[in-house]
C-alpha positions as CSV (number, residue, x, y, z in Angstrom):
1,X,-8.5,3.6,5.1
2,X,-9.8,0.2,4.4
3,X,-10.6,-2.5,7.0
4,X,-7.5,-4.3,5.9
5,X,-5.4,-1.2,6.6
6,X,-7.0,-0.8,10.0
7,X,-6.3,-4.4,10.9
8,X,-2.7,-4.0,9.8
9,X,-2.4,-0.9,12.0
10,X,-3.8,-2.8,14.9
11,X,-1.4,-5.6,14.4
12,X,1.5,-3.2,14.2
13,X,0.6,-1.7,17.6
14,X,0.0,-5.1,19.1
15,X,3.4,-6.2,18.1
16,X,4.9,-3.0,19.6
17,X,3.0,-3.7,22.9
18,X,4.3,-7.3,23.0
19,X,7.9,-6.2,22.4
20,X,7.6,-3.7,25.3
21,X,6.0,-6.0,27.9
22,X,8.1,-6.1,31.1
23,X,7.6,-9.1,33.4
24,X,6.8,-8.2,37.0
25,X,5.0,-4.9,36.4
26,X,2.3,-3.4,34.4
27,X,3.0,-2.2,30.8
28,X,1.5,1.2,29.9
29,X,0.9,2.1,26.3
30,X,-0.1,5.6,25.3
31,X,-2.0,6.3,22.1
32,X,-2.3,10.1,21.4
33,X,-3.6,12.2,18.5
34,X,-6.0,15.1,17.7
35,X,-9.7,14.7,18.0
36,X,-11.3,12.5,15.3
37,X,-7.9,11.1,14.2
38,X,-8.9,7.5,14.9
39,X,-7.0,7.0,18.1
40,X,-10.0,5.7,20.1
41,X,-11.0,3.2,17.5
42,X,-7.4,2.0,17.2
43,X,-7.0,1.7,21.0
44,X,-10.2,-0.2,21.4
45,X,-9.2,-2.6,18.6
46,X,-5.7,-3.1,20.1
47,X,-7.1,-4.0,23.5
48,X,-9.6,-6.4,21.9
49,X,-6.9,-8.1,19.9
50,X,-4.6,-8.4,22.9
51,X,-7.4,-10.1,24.9
52,X,-8.5,-12.3,22.1
53,X,-5.1,-13.6,21.1
54,X,-3.5,-13.5,24.5
55,X,0.1,-12.8,25.4
56,X,1.5,-15.0,28.2
57,X,-1.9,-14.7,29.9
58,X,-1.6,-10.9,30.3
59,X,-4.9,-9.1,30.4
60,X,-5.2,-5.7,28.8
61,X,-7.6,-2.8,29.8
62,X,-8.4,0.5,28.1
63,X,-8.3,3.8,29.9
64,X,-9.5,6.7,27.8
65,X,-8.3,10.1,29.0
66,X,-11.9,11.4,28.3
67,X,-13.0,10.1,31.7
68,X,-11.0,12.9,33.3
69,X,-13.0,15.8,31.8
70,X,-14.0,18.3,34.4
71,X,-17.7,18.2,34.9
72,X,-20.0,20.7,33.2
73,X,-20.8,22.7,36.4
74,X,-17.2,23.1,37.1
75,X,-16.5,24.2,33.5
76,X,-19.4,26.6,33.6
77,X,-18.1,28.2,36.7
78,X,-14.7,28.7,35.0
79,X,-16.4,30.0,31.8
80,X,-14.9,27.1,29.9
81,X,-18.0,25.0,29.0
82,X,-17.8,26.1,25.4
83,X,-14.2,25.0,25.3
84,X,-14.9,21.5,26.6
85,X,-12.3,19.2,25.1
86,X,-9.5,21.9,25.3
87,X,-6.5,20.9,27.3
88,X,-7.5,23.1,30.2
89,X,-10.8,21.4,30.6
90,X,-9.3,18.1,31.8
91,X,-8.3,17.1,35.3
92,X,-4.6,16.6,34.3
93,X,-3.6,16.1,38.0
94,X,-6.2,13.3,38.4
95,X,-5.2,11.6,35.2
96,X,-1.5,11.8,36.2
97,X,-2.3,10.2,39.6
98,X,-4.2,7.4,37.9
99,X,-1.4,6.6,35.5
100,X,1.2,6.8,38.2
101,X,-0.8,4.4,40.4
102,X,-1.3,2.0,37.5
103,X,2.3,2.0,36.5
104,X,3.2,1.4,40.1
105,X,1.3,-1.8,40.3
106,X,-1.0,-0.6,43.1
107,X,-4.0,-2.7,43.9
108,X,-7.2,-2.5,41.8
109,X,-8.6,0.8,40.8
110,X,-12.0,2.1,39.9
111,X,-11.7,4.9,37.3
112,X,-14.1,7.2,35.5
113,X,-15.5,6.9,32.0
114,X,-16.9,9.6,29.8
115,X,-20.4,9.0,28.4
116,X,-20.5,11.0,25.2
117,X,-24.3,10.5,24.7
118,X,-25.0,12.1,28.1
119,X,-22.1,14.4,27.9
120,X,-20.9,13.5,31.4
121,X,-18.3,11.6,33.4
122,X,-19.5,8.5,35.1
123,X,-17.4,7.7,38.2
124,X,-15.9,4.3,39.0
125,X,-17.0,2.8,35.6
126,X,-13.7,1.3,34.6
127,X,-12.4,-1.5,36.9
128,X,-8.8,-2.4,36.7
129,X,-7.6,-5.2,39.0
130,X,-4.2,-6.7,39.6
131,X,-4.7,-9.3,36.9
132,X,-4.7,-6.5,34.3
133,X,-1.1,-6.3,33.3
134,X,-1.3,-4.1,30.1
135,X,-2.9,-0.6,30.2
136,X,-3.7,1.0,26.9
137,X,-4.5,4.7,27.5
138,X,-5.6,7.0,24.7
139,X,-6.3,10.8,24.4
140,X,-5.6,14.0,22.8
141,X,-2.9,15.4,25.1
142,X,-0.9,12.4,26.3
143,X,2.3,13.4,24.5
144,X,1.9,17.1,25.0
145,X,5.2,19.0,25.7
146,X,3.9,20.7,28.8
147,X,3.4,19.7,32.4
148,X,2.0,17.6,33.8
149,X,1.6,15.6,30.6
150,X,5.3,15.6,29.7
151,X,6.3,14.1,33.1
152,X,4.1,11.0,32.3
153,X,6.2,10.0,29.3
154,X,8.7,8.3,31.6
155,X,5.8,5.9,32.7
156,X,4.9,4.9,29.2
157,X,6.5,1.8,27.9
158,X,5.5,2.7,24.3
159,X,3.8,5.6,22.6
160,X,1.8,5.8,19.4
161,X,0.6,9.0,17.6
162,X,-2.3,8.9,15.2
163,X,-2.7,11.8,12.9
164,X,-4.6,13.1,9.9
165,X,-4.8,16.3,7.8
166,X,-7.0,19.0,9.3
167,X,-9.3,18.7,6.3
168,X,-9.9,15.0,7.1
169,X,-10.4,15.8,10.8
170,X,-13.0,18.4,9.9
171,X,-15.0,16.0,7.8
172,X,-14.9,13.5,10.6
173,X,-15.9,16.0,13.2
174,X,-18.9,17.1,11.1
175,X,-20.1,13.5,11.1
176,X,-19.5,13.2,14.9
177,X,-21.5,16.3,15.8
178,X,-24.3,15.4,13.4
179,X,-24.6,12.1,15.2
180,X,-24.9,14.0,18.4
181,X,-27.8,15.9,16.8
182,X,-26.1,19.3,16.6
183,X,-27.4,21.5,13.8
184,X,-25.0,22.1,10.9
185,X,-24.5,25.7,12.1
186,X,-23.8,24.6,15.7
187,X,-21.4,21.9,14.5
188,X,-19.4,24.2,12.3
189,X,-19.1,26.8,15.1
190,X,-17.9,24.1,17.6
191,X,-15.4,22.7,15.1
192,X,-14.1,26.1,14.1
193,X,-13.9,27.6,17.6
194,X,-12.8,24.5,19.6
195,X,-12.1,21.2,17.9
196,X,-9.7,22.4,15.2
197,X,-7.7,24.7,17.5
198,X,-7.4,21.7,19.9
199,X,-6.3,19.5,17.0
200,X,-3.7,22.1,15.8
201,X,-2.3,22.3,19.4
202,X,-1.9,18.5,19.6
203,X,-0.2,18.3,16.1
204,X,2.1,21.2,17.0
205,X,3.1,20.5,20.6
206,X,3.2,16.7,20.9
207,X,6.5,15.0,21.4
208,X,7.6,12.4,18.9
209,X,6.1,8.9,19.4
210,X,7.7,5.4,19.0
211,X,5.2,4.8,16.2
212,X,3.2,7.3,14.1
213,X,0.1,6.3,12.0
214,X,-1.3,8.7,9.5
215,X,-4.8,8.6,8.0
216,X,-4.6,10.5,4.7
217,X,-8.1,9.8,3.4
218,X,-11.5,10.1,4.9
219,X,-13.1,7.0,6.2
220,X,-15.7,5.8,8.8
221,X,-13.2,4.1,11.1
222,X,-11.9,7.3,12.6
223,X,-15.1,9.4,12.7
224,X,-15.8,8.9,16.4
225,X,-12.2,8.6,17.7
């Protein structure tokens, strides 16, 4: 995918967001997809574009689902640390409460952010105030056909699904874990035993989105998303 294609995808999503804005309440956009599909890169670029170009003065904020990882001690106690990133390793109830509060126009919220370099969640790192009228949330499981994820779909004003063949995802994941200083053997094990099963689940069990974007070739834009 070229930079031109990426920008075209961003503009397509931005246009969808603008079409779905509802005056008088927050607009919530969900961008889902398997690990390394490019969803995070797309979501960040969409928020940046919305805030640069403006839309009736409406400010946009990004809320990645990764901030709702359970912490490592909790996962270790459950025997799930090696599966971190799987659907059961997220605080789905906490994420649901945050999206419900945001969609309900409650007062400003402080929400967690995941620090990949330190492999930990940092509490209260994302500040969303009442002036923020567009929320773009992104994550693997946002459109999953199981509770509580499926109940959140009624709160999304628009949905986007970003996908790529498993072979492309694998190449991007190898690059991701190499950047995190994992050995080639450790990276392959993590990808085989965790990342690709998670990707397959997302591809198999996610609901249809309003817009689907497919990356059919390997590129650098989706490697960290």
